[in-house]
C-alpha positions in Angstrom: 0.0 0.0 0.0 1.2 3.5 -0.9 1.3 6.5 1.3 -0.1 10.0 0.7 2.4 12.5 -0.6 0.9 15.3 1.7 0.1 13.6 5.0 2.1 10.4 4.7 -0.8 8.3 5.7 -1.3 4.9 4.0 -3.9 5.1 1.1 -4.7 3.4 -2.2 -2.5 4.2 -5.2 -3.7 7.1 -7.5 -2.3 9.8 -9.7 -4.2 12.9 -8.4 -1.1 15.1 -8.3 -0.7 14.6 -12.0 -3.9 16.5 -12.5 -2.7 20.0 -13.4 -5.7 21.8 -11.8 -5.4 20.0 -8.5 -1.6 20.4 -8.4 -1.9 24.2 -8.9 -4.5 24.4 -6.2 -2.2 22.5 -3.8 0.8 24.7 -4.7 -1.3 27.9 -4.2 -2.4 26.7 -0.7 1.0 25.5 0.4 3.0 28.3 -1.4 5.6 25.8 -2.5 6.5 24.1 -5.7 5.5 20.4 -5.7 7.8 18.4 -8.0 6.0 15.5 -9.9 8.1 15.2 -13.0 10.9 13.1 -11.5 10.9 9.3 -11.6 10.0 7.3 -8.5 8.2 10.3 -7.0 4.9 9.7 -5.3 1.9 11.4 -6.9 -0.6 9.7 -4.6 -3.1 11.8 -2.5 -5.5 10.4 0.0 -9.2 11.2 0.0 -9.0 13.3 3.1 -6.3 15.6 1.7 -8.0 15.8 -1.7 -11.3 16.8 -0.1 -9.7 19.4 2.2 -7.7 21.1 -0.6 -10.7 21.4 -2.8 -12.8 22.8 0.1 -10.2 25.3 1.2 -9.4 26.4 -2.3 -13.1 27.0 -3.0 -13.3 29.1 0.2 -10.2 31.1 -0.8 -11.4 31.7 -4.3 -14.8 33.0 -3.1 -13.2 35.2 -0.5 -10.8 36.7 -3.1 -13.7 37.3 -5.5 -15.8 39.0 -2.9 -12.9 41.3 -1.9 -12.4 42.2 -5.6 -16.1 43.0 -6.0 -16.2 45.0 -2.8 -13.2 47.1 -4.0 -14.7 47.6 -7.4 -18.1 48.7 -6.2 -17.1 50.9 -3.4 -17.8 54.6 -3.4 -14.7 56.0 -5.0 -13.8 59.7 -4.7 -13.7 61.4 -8.1 -10.4 61.0 -9.8 -8.5 64.2 -10.7 -5.7 64.5 -13.1 -5.1 65.3 -16.8 -8.6 64.6 -17.9 -9.2 63.8 -21.6 -12.4 65.6 -22.7 -13.9 64.2 -25.9 -16.5 65.7 -28.2 -19.7 63.9 -27.4 -21.9 65.6 -30.1 -22.2 62.4 -32.2 -22.3 59.9 -29.3 -25.7 58.2 -29.2 -25.5 56.6 -25.7 -24.9 58.3 -22.4 -21.6 56.9 -21.1 -20.5 57.6 -17.5 -16.8 58.4 -17.3 -15.1 57.4 -14.0 -14.4 60.4 -11.8 -16.2 62.7 -14.2 -18.8 65.3 -13.2 -22.3 65.9 -14.5 -21.1 69.1 -16.2 -18.1 69.1 -18.5 -15.0 70.5 -17.0 -13.5 73.8 -18.1 -10.3 74.4 -20.0 -8.1 77.3 -20.9 -8.7 78.3 -24.5 -8.7 81.3 -26.9 -12.5 81.7 -26.9 -14.4 84.5 -25.1 -13.9 83.7 -21.5 -15.9 84.4 -18.4 -14.9 86.8 -15.7 -12.5 84.2 -14.2 -10.7 83.8 -17.6 -11.8 80.2 -18.1 -13.8 79.3 -21.2 -16.1 76.2 -21.2 -15.5 73.5 -23.8 -18.0 73.8 -26.7 -19.2 70.2 -27.3 -21.7 71.1 -30.1 -19.1 72.8 -32.3 -19.0 71.0 -35.7 -15.5 69.7 -36.4 -14.2 67.7 -39.3 -12.1 65.5 -37.0 -12.6 65.0 -33.3 -9.6 66.1 -31.2 -9.1 65.6 -27.5 -8.6 68.5 -25.1 -6.8 68.2 -21.8 -7.7 70.0 -18.6 -4.8 70.5 -16.2 -6.1 69.4 -12.7 -3.6 68.1 -10.3 -4.0 65.0 -8.1 -4.7 65.5 -4.5 -2.5 64.2 -1.7 -5.2 61.9 -0.5 -5.4 60.2 -3.9 -1.7 59.8 -4.2 -1.5 58.3 -0.7 -3.8 55.4 -1.6 -3.1 54.9 -5.4 -0.3 55.4 -7.9 -0.5 57.9 -10.7 -0.7 55.1 -13.2 -3.8 53.7 -11.5 -5.4 57.1 -11.5 -4.7 57.7 -15.1 -6.0 54.2 -16.1 -9.2 54.9 -14.1 -9.7 58.2 -15.9 -9.5 56.4 -19.3 -12.1 53.8 -18.4 -15.9 53.9 -19.1 -18.7 52.1 -17.4 -20.8 50.0 -19.7 -24.5 50.6 -19.1 -25.5 47.0 -20.0 -23.0 44.9 -18.0 -21.5 47.5 -15.6 -17.9 46.6 -16.5 -15.1 49.1 -16.7 -13.9 49.3 -20.3 -11.1 51.5 -21.8 -12.7 54.3 -23.8 -10.9 53.3 -27.0 -12.5 49.8 -26.8 -16.0 50.9 -25.9 -17.4 50.7 -29.4 -16.2 47.1 -29.8 -17.6 46.2 -26.3 -21.0 47.8 -27.1 -21.2 46.0 -30.5 -20.3 42.8 -28.7 -23.5 43.1 -26.6 -25.6 43.9 -29.7 -24.0 41.1 -31.8 -23.0 43.6 -34.5 -19.9 43.5 -36.8 -20.4 46.6 -39.0 -16.8 46.9 -40.2 -16.2 44.6 -43.2 -12.8 44.1 -44.8 -12.3 46.0 -48.0 -10.7 43.0 -49.8 -13.4 41.4 -52.1 -12.3 37.8 -51.4 -12.0 38.2 -47.6 -15.4 39.0 -46.2 -14.3 39.1 -42.6 -16.2 41.5 -40.3 -15.2 43.2 -37.1 -16.8 45.0 -34.2 -14.7 48.2 -34.5 -12.7 50.0 -37.1 -9.5 49.6 -35.1 -9.7 45.8 -35.4 -10.5 46.0 -39.1 -7.5 48.2 -39.9 -5.2 46.0 -37.9 -6.5 43.0 -39.8 -5.9 44.7 -43.1 -2.4 45.7 -42.3 -1.6 42.2 -40.9 -3.1 40.1 -43.8 -3.6 42.2 -46.9 -1.0 44.9 -46.7 2.1 44.8 -49.0 4.2 46.7 -46.5 7.3 44.8 -45.3 9.3 45.5 -42.1 12.4 43.3 -42.0 14.0 42.5 -38.6 17.6 43.8 -38.5 18.8 40.8 -36.4 17.3 37.7 -38.0 15.9 39.1 -41.3 12.3 38.0 -40.7 9.8 40.0 -42.7 6.9 41.4 -40.6 3.7 43.1 -41.9 3.5 46.1 -39.5 5.6 48.2 -37.2 3.7 46.8 -34.2 4.5 43.2 -35.3 8.1 44.2 -35.7 8.2 45.7 -32.2 6.6 42.6 -30.7 9.0 40.4 -32.6 12.0 42.3 -31.4 11.3 41.3 -27.8 12.2 37.7 -28.7 15.9 38.8 -29.3 16.2 40.6 -25.9 17.9 39.0 -23.0 15.7 37.9 -20.2 16.6 40.1 -17.2 13.7 39.5 -14.7 13.5 36.5 -12.4 10.5 34.9 -10.7 11.1 34.9 -7.0 9.0 31.8 -6.5 10.3 29.3 -9.1 13.4 31.1 -10.5 12.2 31.3 -14.1 13.7 34.1 -16.2 11.1 36.4 -17.7 11.5 38.9 -20.6 9.7 42.0 -19.2 7.5 43.2 -16.4 4.2 42.5 -18.1 5.1 38.9 -18.8 6.3 38.5 -15.2 2.9 39.7 -14.0 1.2 37.2 -16.3 3.5 34.4 -15.1 2.8 35.2 -11.4 -0.9 34.4 -12.0 0.2 30.7 -12.0 1.5 31.1 -8.4 -1.2 33.4 -7.1 -4.0 31.5 -8.8 -5.5 34.7 -10.1 -8.0 33.5 -12.7 -10.2 36.4 -13.8 -11.5 34.8 -17.0 -14.4 32.6 -16.0 -16.3 30.2 -18.3 -20.1 31.0 -18.4 -21.0 27.4 -18.9 -18.9 25.6 -16.2 -17.1 26.5 -13.0 -13.6 26.6 -14.6 -11.6 29.8 -14.8 -8.4 30.7 -16.6 -5.4 33.0 -16.4 -5.7 34.6 -19.9 -8.6 35.3 -22.2 -7.0 33.4 -25.1 -7.1 30.1 -23.2 -10.8 30.8 -22.3 -11.6 31.2 -26.0 -10.1 27.8 -26.7 -12.0 26.3 -23.8 -15.3 27.8 -25.0 -14.9 25.8 -28.3 -15.4 22.6 -26.2 -18.9 23.8 -25.2 -19.9 25.1 -28.6 -18.4 22.2 -30.5 -16.7 24.7 -32.9 -13.8 23.1 -34.9 -12.5 25.9 -37.2 -9.2 24.1 -38.2 -10.3 21.9 -41.1 -8.0 19.8 -43.2 -8.5 20.7 -46.9 -7.5 17.1 -48.0 -9.5 14.8 -45.6 -12.3 15.2 -43.2 -10.2 16.0 -40.2 -11.2 19.0 -38.1 -10.2 20.3 -34.6 -10.6 23.2 -32.3 -6.8 23.6 -31.6 -4.2 24.7 -34.2 -1.5 22.6 -32.6 -3.3 19.3 -33.3 -4.2 20.5 -36.8 -0.5 21.1 -37.6 0.5 17.7 -36.2 -2.2 16.1 -38.4 -0.9 17.8 -41.5 2.8 16.9 -40.8 2.0 13.3 -40.0 -0.6 12.4 -42.7 -0.1 15.0 -45.4 3.7 15.9 -45.4 4.6 18.5 -47.9 1.1 20.0 -48.1 0.5 23.6 -47.3 -0.5 24.4 -43.7 -3.1 27.2 -43.8 -3.8 29.9 -41.3 -7.2 30.4 -39.8 -7.9 33.5 -41.9 -7.0 31.5 -45.1 -9.4 28.7 -44.1 -12.2 31.3 -43.6 -11.5 32.7 -47.1 -11.8 29.2 -48.6 -15.1 28.6 -46.7 -16.5 32.0 -47.9 -15.6 31.1 -51.5 -17.3 27.7 -51.3 -20.5 29.3 -49.8 -20.7 32.0 -52.4 -20.6 29.5 -55.3 
């Protein structure tokens, strides 16, 4: 009879610690790394330890979520800083800006001013192109004592969605609103593409990435990229990893990726599945998981009847059963499907 890896009590043989979800839950509770990859290492856990870990982790997760909801819904003092005031003449919905007042703030301009020398911003003035104006209002000492300037600036740029109550960056509000309405009004200009998007920003990014003839070569490896943003993102792969995780010692490229990596240790899973109790670290993994509920399998082999929801398995299939054949991207597969439907 084997013994439990955690309490050393005799129990029946099992492989519960090989379950990635249960292993991460145990590591989060114990705040230590549990090694299971070495040979002749016990991966057995008794029923009592398994039940206690699941129960305690559920309690910890609920408490953390309640604390986050309480912090989000508390009565915040109005944020003060370099406020971006946008022309709302053509905005159809009434959006509530965080920290904003009912009346638009005033700014220093060249218009006819009042007695105090401050002219109000004319929102109804017709303009060919909307430009942002800034009002210079300093942060208070009370705000800087509780939050950093970056947090205050990020709060100023966010908008409350009237339908779901979430805080959304103002530049992504159009996409978020169309997501509620199920609309994709921006269609790619290429005649053979036909892909539609929720905002013009995503449509322009798609056109530059897929259909543009611009080329930006990497000076180090010579790889050709489609846009400056892709070149900038690619250049990070040549940088030396300077940051180190204090928990596991893994070397990380930059601060943002270190914060993403620390979610594995802190078990911060903000992206929840609406169909099951599972939650994930990043939104990309959640999208892959949702295909399991919907049954969507977008990666289709153009030679046989194979289809799958993951690109990795599609690539393995092509290399094993159809070597030498072209491996399509998801956008190319959608083009082929649109052509077949239009015929």
